[in-house]
C-alpha positions as YAML, in Angstrom:
chain: A
units: angstrom
residues:
- id: 1
  name: LYS
  ca: [116.58, 67.72, 113.99]
- id: 2
  name: SER
  ca: [114.15, 67.39, 111.12]
- id: 3
  name: VAL
  ca: [114.00, 70.48, 108.96]
- id: 4
  name: LYS
  ca: [111.71, 70.92, 106.01]
- id: 5
  name: PRO
  ca: [111.51, 73.62, 103.31]
- id: 6
  name: PHE
  ca: [109.45, 76.74, 103.90]
- id: 7
  name: LYS
  ca: [105.77, 75.95, 103.86]
- id: 8
  name: THR
  ca: [104.96, 79.63, 104.21]
- id: 9
  name: LYS
  ca: [107.66, 81.04, 101.93]
- id: 10
  name: ASP
  ca: [105.07, 82.95, 99.92]
- id: 11
  name: GLU
  ca: [103.99, 84.74, 103.07]
- id: 12
  name: TYR
  ca: [107.43, 85.93, 104.12]
- id: 13
  name: LEU
  ca: [108.19, 87.01, 100.54]
- id: 14
  name: TYR
  ca: [104.85, 88.81, 100.43]
- id: 15
  name: ALA
  ca: [105.65, 90.66, 103.67]
- id: 16
  name: MET
  ca: [108.97, 91.96, 102.31]
- id: 17
  name: LYS
  ca: [107.48, 92.82, 98.94]
- id: 18
  name: GLU
  ca: [104.71, 94.73, 100.70]
- id: 19
  name: ASP
  ca: [107.30, 96.72, 102.63]
- id: 20
  name: LEU
  ca: [109.28, 97.57, 99.49]
- id: 21
  name: ALA
  ca: [106.11, 98.62, 97.64]
- id: 22
  name: GLU
  ca: [105.22, 101.07, 100.39]
- id: 23
  name: TRP
  ca: [108.83, 102.30, 100.41]
- id: 24
  name: PHE
  ca: [108.79, 103.16, 96.70]
- id: 25
  name: HIS
  ca: [105.37, 104.73, 97.10]
- id: 26
  name: ASP
  ca: [106.61, 107.01, 99.88]
- id: 27
  name: LEU
  ca: [109.80, 107.94, 98.04]
- id: 28
  name: TYR
  ca: [108.34, 108.69, 94.62]
- id: 29
  name: ASN
  ca: [104.61, 109.13, 95.20]
- id: 30
  name: LEU
  ca: [103.83, 106.31, 92.78]
- id: 31
  name: PRO
  ca: [100.82, 103.96, 93.02]
- id: 32
  name: VAL
  ca: [103.05, 101.00, 93.86]
- id: 33
  name: THR
  ca: [101.29, 98.19, 95.71]
- id: 34
  name: VAL
  ca: [102.21, 94.65, 96.60]
- id: 35
  name: ASP
  ca: [100.05, 93.45, 93.70]
- id: 36
  name: ASN
  ca: [101.65, 95.59, 90.98]
- id: 37
  name: PHE
  ca: [105.12, 95.76, 92.56]
- id: 38
  name: PHE
  ca: [107.05, 94.03, 89.78]
- id: 39
  name: GLU
  ca: [105.11, 95.84, 87.06]
- id: 40
  name: HIS
  ca: [106.69, 99.07, 88.30]
- id: 41
  name: LEU
  ca: [110.16, 97.53, 88.14]
- id: 42
  name: ASP
  ca: [109.96, 95.59, 84.86]
- id: 43
  name: ASN
  ca: [111.44, 98.26, 82.59]
- id: 44
  name: GLY
  ca: [114.19, 99.26, 85.05]
- id: 45
  name: THR
  ca: [113.40, 102.97, 85.09]
- id: 46
  name: LEU
  ca: [112.32, 103.12, 88.73]
- id: 47
  name: LEU
  ca: [115.44, 101.20, 89.75]
- id: 48
  name: CYS
  ca: [117.73, 103.62, 87.91]
- id: 49
  name: LYS
  ca: [115.77, 106.56, 89.26]
- id: 50
  name: HIS
  ca: [116.37, 105.30, 92.79]
- id: 51
  name: ALA
  ca: [120.07, 104.86, 92.06]
- id: 52
  name: ASN
  ca: [120.21, 108.51, 91.01]
- id: 53
  name: THR
  ca: [118.39, 109.51, 94.21]
- id: 54
  name: ILE
  ca: [121.20, 107.91, 96.21]
- id: 55
  name: LEU
  ca: [123.82, 109.49, 93.96]
- id: 56
  name: LYS
  ca: [122.18, 112.90, 94.40]
- id: 57
  name: ASN
  ca: [122.48, 112.56, 98.17]
- id: 58
  name: THR
  ca: [126.07, 111.45, 97.76]
- id: 59
  name: ASN
  ca: [126.85, 114.49, 95.62]
- id: 60
  name: THR
  ca: [125.22, 116.80, 98.17]
- id: 61
  name: ALA
  ca: [127.39, 115.39, 100.93]
- id: 62
  name: ALA
  ca: [130.51, 115.66, 98.76]
- id: 63
  name: ALA
  ca: [129.81, 119.19, 97.49]
- id: 64
  name: ALA
  ca: [132.20, 120.73, 99.98]
- id: 65
  name: ALA
  ca: [134.99, 118.59, 98.54]
- id: 66
  name: ALA
  ca: [134.08, 119.70, 95.00]
- id: 67
  name: THR
  ca: [133.64, 116.10, 93.89]
- id: 68
  name: THR
  ca: [130.59, 114.66, 92.17]
- id: 69
  name: THR
  ca: [129.47, 111.23, 91.07]
- id: 70
  name: THR
  ca: [128.10, 110.75, 87.58]
- id: 71
  name: THR
  ca: [124.40, 109.90, 87.52]
- id: 72
  name: LEU
  ca: [123.07, 106.86, 85.71]
- id: 73
  name: THR
  ca: [121.92, 107.27, 82.14]
- id: 74
  name: TYR
  ca: [118.88, 105.17, 81.28]
- id: 75
  name: ARG
  ca: [115.92, 105.04, 78.90]
- id: 76
  name: ASN
  ca: [112.89, 106.39, 80.72]
- id: 77
  name: SER
  ca: [110.47, 105.26, 78.01]
- id: 78
  name: ALA
  ca: [111.72, 101.68, 77.72]
- id: 79
  name: GLN
  ca: [108.98, 99.15, 77.10]
- id: 80
  name: ILE
  ca: [108.75, 96.05, 79.27]
- id: 81
  name: GLY
  ca: [110.61, 93.07, 77.84]
- id: 82
  name: THR
  ca: [112.59, 95.07, 75.29]
- id: 83
  name: PHE
  ca: [116.34, 95.33, 74.95]
- id: 84
  name: GLN
  ca: [116.17, 98.86, 76.39]
- id: 85
  name: ALA
  ca: [114.38, 97.59, 79.50]
- id: 86
  name: ARG
  ca: [116.97, 94.85, 79.98]
- id: 87
  name: ASP
  ca: [119.73, 97.42, 79.50]
- id: 88
  name: ASN
  ca: [118.20, 99.63, 82.22]
- id: 89
  name: ILE
  ca: [118.08, 96.71, 84.63]
- id: 90
  name: SER
  ca: [121.64, 95.64, 83.78]
- id: 91
  name: THR
  ca: [122.82, 99.22, 84.35]
- id: 92
  name: PHE
  ca: [121.21, 99.22, 87.80]
- id: 93
  name: ILE
  ca: [122.73, 95.85, 88.72]
- id: 94
  name: ALA
  ca: [126.20, 96.98, 87.60]
- id: 95
  name: TRP
  ca: [125.79, 100.16, 89.68]
- id: 96
  name: CYS
  ca: [124.79, 98.12, 92.76]
- id: 97
  name: ARG
  ca: [127.96, 96.09, 92.33]
- id: 98
  name: SER
  ca: [130.38, 98.94, 91.62]
- id: 99
  name: PHE
  ca: [129.01, 101.82, 93.72]
- id: 100
  name: LEU
  ca: [127.18, 100.18, 96.62]
- id: 101
  name: GLY
  ca: [129.55, 97.22, 96.77]
- id: 102
  name: ILE
  ca: [126.78, 94.63, 96.93]
- id: 103
  name: PRO
  ca: [128.29, 91.16, 96.41]
- id: 104
  name: ASP
  ca: [127.16, 88.89, 93.58]
- id: 105
  name: THR
  ca: [125.64, 86.48, 96.09]
- id: 106
  name: ILE
  ca: [123.01, 89.11, 96.90]
- id: 107
  name: LEU
  ca: [122.55, 90.65, 93.45]
- id: 108
  name: PHE
  ca: [119.83, 89.41, 91.13]
- id: 109
  name: GLU
  ca: [120.19, 88.77, 87.42]
- id: 110
  name: THR
  ca: [118.34, 90.62, 84.68]
- id: 111
  name: GLU
  ca: [116.16, 87.62, 83.81]
- id: 112
  name: ASP
  ca: [115.21, 87.19, 87.47]
- id: 113
  name: LEU
  ca: [113.19, 90.38, 87.08]
- id: 114
  name: VAL
  ca: [112.27, 90.42, 83.40]
- id: 115
  name: SER
  ca: [111.03, 86.83, 83.32]
- id: 116
  name: ARG
  ca: [110.14, 86.66, 87.05]
- id: 117
  name: LYS
  ca: [112.48, 83.69, 87.33]
- id: 118
  name: ASN
  ca: [113.50, 84.48, 90.90]
- id: 119
  name: GLU
  ca: [111.45, 87.16, 92.62]
- id: 120
  name: ARG
  ca: [113.07, 86.35, 95.95]
- id: 121
  name: ASN
  ca: [116.51, 87.43, 94.68]
- id: 122
  name: VAL
  ca: [115.08, 90.73, 93.48]
- id: 123
  name: VAL
  ca: [113.38, 91.42, 96.81]
- id: 124
  name: LEU
  ca: [116.43, 90.56, 98.92]
- id: 125
  name: CYS
  ca: [118.70, 92.66, 96.72]
- id: 126
  name: LEU
  ca: [116.40, 95.69, 96.97]
- id: 127
  name: LEU
  ca: [116.35, 95.38, 100.75]
- id: 128
  name: GLU
  ca: [120.14, 95.49, 100.68]
- id: 129
  name: VAL
  ca: [119.98, 98.56, 98.42]
- id: 130
  name: GLY
  ca: [117.70, 100.13, 101.03]
- id: 131
  name: ARG
  ca: [120.20, 99.33, 103.79]
- id: 132
  name: ARG
  ca: [123.16, 100.80, 101.98]
- id: 133
  name: GLY
  ca: [121.25, 103.76, 100.60]
- id: 134
  name: SER
  ca: [120.16, 104.74, 104.11]
- id: 135
  name: LYS
  ca: [123.81, 105.46, 104.92]
- id: 136
  name: PHE
  ca: [123.56, 108.35, 102.45]
- id: 137
  name: GLY
  ca: [120.44, 109.73, 104.10]
- id: 138
  name: VAL
  ca: [117.86, 108.12, 101.80]
- id: 139
  name: LEU
  ca: [114.67, 106.86, 103.44]
- id: 140
  name: ALA
  ca: [114.99, 103.14, 104.23]
- id: 141
  name: PRO
  ca: [112.28, 100.44, 104.06]
- id: 142
  name: GLN
  ca: [110.51, 99.78, 107.34]
- id: 143
  name: LEU
  ca: [112.29, 96.43, 107.77]
- id: 144
  name: VAL
  ca: [115.66, 98.18, 107.57]
- id: 145
  name: GLN
  ca: [114.51, 100.72, 110.14]
- id: 146
  name: LEU
  ca: [113.50, 97.84, 112.43]
- id: 147
  name: GLU
  ca: [116.96, 96.31, 111.95]
- id: 148
  name: LYS
  ca: [118.53, 99.57, 113.14]
- id: 149
  name: GLU
  ca: [116.21, 99.57, 116.14]
- id: 150
  name: ILE
  ca: [117.23, 96.01, 117.07]
- id: 151
  name: ASP
  ca: [120.94, 96.74, 116.53]
- id: 152
  name: ASP
  ca: [120.67, 99.73, 118.88]
- id: 153
  name: GLU
  ca: [118.90, 97.55, 121.45]
- id: 154
  name: ILE
  ca: [121.65, 94.90, 121.25]
- id: 155
  name: ALA
  ca: [124.35, 97.58, 121.55]
- id: 156
  name: SER
  ca: [122.62, 98.96, 124.63]
- id: 157
  name: MET
  ca: [122.42, 95.51, 126.24]
- id: 158
  name: THR
  ca: [126.05, 94.85, 125.37]
- id: 159
  name: ARG
  ca: [127.13, 98.03, 127.16]
- id: 160
  name: THR
  ca: [125.02, 97.03, 130.15]
- id: 161
  name: ASN
  ca: [126.44, 93.51, 130.28]
- id: 162
  name: GLY
  ca: [130.05, 94.54, 129.72]
- id: 163
  name: HIS
  ca: [132.11, 93.31, 126.78]
- id: 164
  name: SER
  ca: [129.82, 90.39, 125.93]
- id: 165
  name: ASN
  ca: [128.63, 90.34, 122.33]
- id: 166
  name: THR
  ca: [125.28, 88.78, 123.26]
- id: 167
  name: PRO
  ca: [122.88, 89.40, 126.15]
- id: 168
  name: LYS
  ca: [123.46, 87.20, 129.19]
- id: 169
  name: LEU
  ca: [120.49, 84.89, 129.63]
- id: 170
  name: GLN
  ca: [119.37, 82.57, 132.37]
- id: 171
  name: ARG
  ca: [116.27, 80.43, 132.16]
- id: 172
  name: SER
  ca: [115.12, 81.33, 135.63]
- id: 173
  name: GLY
  ca: [116.79, 84.69, 136.02]
- id: 174
  name: SER
  ca: [114.90, 86.92, 133.59]
- id: 175
  name: ALA
  ca: [111.62, 88.54, 134.45]
- id: 176
  name: ALA
  ca: [108.71, 88.65, 132.06]
- id: 177
  name: SER
  ca: [109.23, 92.38, 131.67]
- id: 178
  name: SER
  ca: [112.45, 94.37, 131.50]
- id: 179
  name: ASN
  ca: [110.85, 96.88, 133.87]
- id: 180
  name: ASN
  ca: [110.74, 94.36, 136.71]
- id: 181
  name: SER
  ca: [113.67, 94.34, 139.13]
- id: 182
  name: VAL
  ca: [114.56, 91.42, 141.40]
- id: 183
  name: SER
  ca: [116.77, 91.72, 144.45]
- id: 184
  name: LYS
  ca: [119.59, 89.26, 144.96]
- id: 185
  name: ALA
  ca: [117.99, 88.06, 148.18]
- id: 186
  name: SER
  ca: [114.70, 87.11, 146.51]
- id: 187
  name: LYS
  ca: [114.04, 84.26, 144.17]
- id: 188
  name: PRO
  ca: [113.87, 85.59, 140.59]
- id: 189
  name: ALA
  ca: [110.65, 85.19, 138.70]
- id: 190
  name: PRO
  ca: [110.85, 82.92, 135.65]
- id: 191
  name: PRO
  ca: [110.32, 84.33, 132.16]
- id: 192
  name: GLU
  ca: [106.82, 84.18, 130.82]
- id: 193
  name: LYS
  ca: [106.24, 81.03, 128.84]
- id: 194
  name: ILE
  ca: [103.74, 81.65, 126.09]
- id: 195
  name: ILE
  ca: [101.04, 79.02, 125.84]
- id: 196
  name: ALA
  ca: [97.79, 80.01, 124.19]
- id: 197
  name: LYS
  ca: [95.27, 77.24, 124.86]
- id: 198
  name: LYS
  ca: [92.14, 79.11, 123.88]
- id: 199
  name: PRO
  ca: [91.30, 80.43, 120.42]
- id: 200
  name: VAL
  ca: [92.11, 84.11, 120.02]
- id: 201
  name: ILE
  ca: [90.03, 86.39, 117.82]
- id: 202
  name: GLU
  ca: [92.24, 88.00, 115.19]
- id: 203
  name: VAL
  ca: [91.80, 91.76, 114.99]
- id: 204
  name: ASP
  ca: [93.78, 94.60, 113.48]
- id: 205
  name: MET
  ca: [94.93, 96.16, 116.75]
- id: 206
  name: LEU
  ca: [96.84, 93.34, 118.44]
- id: 207
  name: SER
  ca: [100.08, 93.89, 120.31]
- id: 208
  name: LEU
  ca: [103.18, 91.96, 119.29]
- id: 209
  name: ASP
  ca: [102.83, 89.56, 122.22]
- id: 210
  name: GLU
  ca: [99.16, 88.95, 121.42]
- id: 211
  name: MET
  ca: [100.03, 88.18, 117.81]
- id: 212
  name: VAL
  ca: [102.75, 85.74, 118.92]
- id: 213
  name: ARG
  ca: [100.23, 84.00, 121.20]
- id: 214
  name: LEU
  ca: [97.72, 83.83, 118.37]
- id: 215
  name: ILE
  ca: [100.19, 82.14, 116.03]
- id: 216
  name: LEU
  ca: [101.33, 79.68, 118.71]
- id: 217
  name: SER
  ca: [97.72, 78.86, 119.59]
- id: 218
  name: ARG
  ca: [97.18, 77.34, 116.15]
- id: 219
  name: CYS
  ca: [99.15, 74.31, 117.32]
- id: 220
  name: ARG
  ca: [96.85, 71.94, 119.24]
- id: 221
  name: CYS
  ca: [99.55, 69.55, 120.45]
- id: 222
  name: GLU
  ca: [99.49, 68.49, 124.08]
- id: 223
  name: HIS
  ca: [103.02, 69.83, 124.51]
- id: 224
  name: GLN
  ca: [103.34, 73.11, 122.65]
- id: 225
  name: TYR
  ca: [106.65, 74.28, 121.30]
- id: 226
  name: PRO
  ca: [108.12, 76.48, 124.07]
- id: 227
  name: MET
  ca: [108.60, 80.18, 123.42]
- id: 228
  name: ILE
  ca: [109.51, 82.47, 126.29]
- id: 229
  name: ARG
  ca: [109.10, 86.24, 126.35]
- id: 230
  name: LEU
  ca: [112.14, 87.94, 127.88]
- id: 231
  name: SER
  ca: [111.09, 91.51, 127.20]
- id: 232
  name: GLU
  ca: [109.14, 93.44, 124.58]
- id: 233
  name: GLY
  ca: [110.08, 92.01, 121.20]
- id: 234
  name: ARG
  ca: [112.69, 89.59, 122.61]
- id: 235
  name: TYR
  ca: [112.08, 85.85, 123.02]
- id: 236
  name: THR
  ca: [113.79, 82.48, 123.38]
- id: 237
  name: TYR
  ca: [112.50, 79.35, 121.69]
- id: 238
  name: GLY
  ca: [112.84, 75.61, 122.21]
- id: 239
  name: ASP
  ca: [116.02, 74.76, 124.13]
- id: 240
  name: ASN
  ca: [117.92, 77.68, 122.61]
- id: 241
  name: LEU
  ca: [119.05, 80.30, 125.13]
- id: 242
  name: THR
  ca: [120.09, 82.81, 122.47]
- id: 243
  name: PRO
  ca: [117.34, 85.41, 122.13]
- id: 244
  name: ILE
  ca: [115.53, 86.18, 118.92]
- id: 245
  name: PHE
  ca: [114.01, 89.54, 118.12]
- id: 246
  name: MET
  ca: [110.53, 90.01, 116.73]
- id: 247
  name: ARG
  ca: [108.72, 93.01, 115.36]
- id: 248
  name: VAL
  ca: [105.30, 93.68, 113.85]
- id: 249
  name: LEU
  ca: [105.27, 94.68, 110.20]
- id: 250
  name: ARG
  ca: [101.68, 95.54, 109.39]
- id: 251
  name: ARG
  ca: [99.83, 92.25, 110.01]
- id: 252
  name: HIS
  ca: [102.97, 90.10, 110.02]
- id: 253
  name: VAL
  ca: [105.11, 89.01, 112.96]
- id: 254
  name: MET
  ca: [108.65, 89.18, 111.63]
- id: 255
  name: VAL
  ca: [111.61, 87.35, 113.19]
- id: 256
  name: ARG
  ca: [115.14, 88.73, 112.80]
- id: 257
  name: THR
  ca: [117.22, 85.82, 111.56]
- id: 258
  name: GLY
  ca: [120.91, 86.50, 111.05]
- id: 259
  name: GLY
  ca: [121.21, 89.08, 108.30]
- id: 260
  name: GLY
  ca: [117.59, 88.86, 107.18]
- id: 261
  name: TRP
  ca: [113.99, 88.33, 108.19]
- id: 262
  name: ASP
  ca: [111.41, 85.56, 108.34]
- id: 263
  name: THR
  ca: [107.76, 85.41, 109.34]
- id: 264
  name: LEU
  ca: [107.07, 83.73, 112.66]
- id: 265
  name: GLU
  ca: [104.97, 81.07, 110.91]
- id: 266
  name: SER
  ca: [107.83, 80.17, 108.58]
- id: 267
  name: PHE
  ca: [110.29, 80.27, 111.48]
- id: 268
  name: LEU
  ca: [108.17, 77.79, 113.44]
- id: 269
  name: ASP
  ca: [107.85, 75.55, 110.38]
- id: 270
  name: ARG
  ca: [111.62, 75.12, 110.46]
- id: 271
  name: HIS
  ca: [112.12, 74.77, 114.22]
- id: 272
  name: ASP
  ca: [108.99, 73.29, 115.80]
- id: 273
  name: PRO
  ca: [109.41, 69.47, 115.55]
- id: 274
  name: CYS
  ca: [105.65, 69.04, 115.39]
- id: 275
  name: ARG
  ca: [105.37, 71.28, 112.31]
- id: 276
  name: CYS
  ca: [108.54, 69.86, 110.76]
- id: 277
  name: ASN
  ca: [107.12, 66.35, 110.90]
- id: 278
  name: SER
  ca: [103.60, 67.23, 109.79]
...
């Protein structure tokens, strides 16, 4: 199958950066926005401050055992682009590796942040920091909270379906809503195939399913790429019977893909043959 690079990679990076900006704002009451996000990280002080927040929670949990973890020492007044700023960032990266156990494949390099050489690496690493920090009771980014929600949903379905690791799916055996029950004697209703043939007005208060329909409606092909709603936030696509999970993050429809996230537009760019060939 033809696969092309992300056409909407800026959008999915923007969505994650927006989430991280709000996360830092909520944690430290700083005027961090998606537009000035990297400006607040450039000298490394906020990164080291967050590391110490996690360490403080760790020390609180370990107080009964009379053990403490040394906090990070950093230069709070380091100027952007200076040796001190680079040293702060390097200290944070080394701490991520040694304390949080984040592998080098996920870590970013100092120049990725200082020179903005690879913003994507920085964003993905900070999401991982959010995941691992949440285990110590530190507030997690919204995307990480959504991951926990999906993991709990999968665990619940696994218990319901027995020992299977994935939900059992049948093309014609799942109702459009998980609240619908079908007796064995009756013919099961097919899942709801999403085809939006008419333009939809984009507003702020759309449900997840309405947002999915809106995005699919932008394709004017005679045969639209099939996407079937199994239940709230759970869909199949194309000929693939394995479900994907979607959630709304502000104005973005996010798709859970393996260990990370993608926007629905970017996901379709990689899987819809029409978009791949355009």
